[in-house]
Phi, psi and omega in degrees: 000138182286164180299318181296318180293321178296319179296317178296317179299315179296320180296315179295317179297318178297317179296320178297319179296320178295316179297319179296314180298319180294319180291325176293321178296319178296316179298324179291338180277355185301329179266005183287121182295344181272344182288141182288151178265097180255165177127198178282176184304313181301312181297320180294315180296317179295321177297315179296323177297316180296317178296318180297322178297318177297316181291328177295320176297316178299317179296319180297317178298316180295321178297313179299320178292321179297322176297318179296321184279340185287153173292150182308323181289349179266345187303307183298321181292321178295319177300313180298314180299318181293317178299315180292324178298316179298318178298317179297312180303312182297317179293318180298314182286332175297324176307312179295322181294339180270008179288183183277141171074180183287341178296335180299323179295321179291317179300317179295318179295319178292324176301310179300316182296310186290321179292321180294320177297316180297319180292321177300315179297318179300311180295322178297328181281346181298326181285351185252017182267000000 
């Protein structure tokens, strides 16, 4: 094989390796909560549900840690606040879900995702006060 053909072969092989690495990185980002939920309405709603489930786990861990870190006299109040917060989130996001058209499902899903993320961050910050 000539020097030029070897150089061309290496360039093509290198480009293929870069494309493979990029596609693997993209595939690895599928569970990333920061990645946008694109697609049709069903795909977007399902993506938002999956993200909210991940964030709900994060929020639960933060809540359990906040209970451990709280003074004994704060435990009952934190439990009450968390139960009421969940009721508020669900009622608030249902409002969006009852809107007009298919966008209402996406709005409700985004509401659940964003509120759950905000609450997880809030609870995570309780131990740092």
